[in-house]
N, C-alpha and C positions, 0 to 999 in steps of 0.2 A: 196543920201547913197550910201553908195559903202557893197559892195556883201561881208562877211563874207569869201566864197567858192573860191570863183576867181576873185574880186576883180570887179567887173561889175559896173556897175550904176546901181538901184533901185527902183522902180518906185510904188509910192500907189496906191493898188486896194482896190477897194467894188467885193470878187468873191458871183458868189451864188448857190446853190447849194441844197444835203440837208440839210447843215449848213449855213448860212449868216457868213463869214470871213471877216475879215478886217485886211489886210497888206501891206506888201513889198513884190517884186512879181523881184529876177531877169532881167534882159532884155537880157543878155548873157548865161545861162547855169540854166537859171528859177526855177533858189529857192525857195519856198518862207518863208514870215517870220511872223509871226504872229506878230498882232503888244499889243498884253497883253505881251508877252513876251519880246519884247524890254522898254517898258513903267514901270515895275515891277523890281526893284531892286535883282541883283542876291542875293539868302537866304545861309546863312550861315552853312558850311558843319554842322550837328549833330556828336557828338562824339558818336563811338560806343566802347562800353565796351565791347572787346569779353568774351564767354562763354565758362562754360568747356563742353569737351564733356563727357558723362555716364560713356564711358566706359574707360575713363581716370583720377577719382575720385577716391581719397584714400579710 
């Protein structure tokens, strides 16, 4: 896979620490991507309705 940050080569790794982590690590820059983020489809942005401020109400 190609790193989105630098365009370098990514390798699949299991990392152990306080949490078990499975993901990709870039050989060039060291950027780490979580495998769950890669596998999940992008979420659609929510529609946010603007709320009037209390001082602006008539």
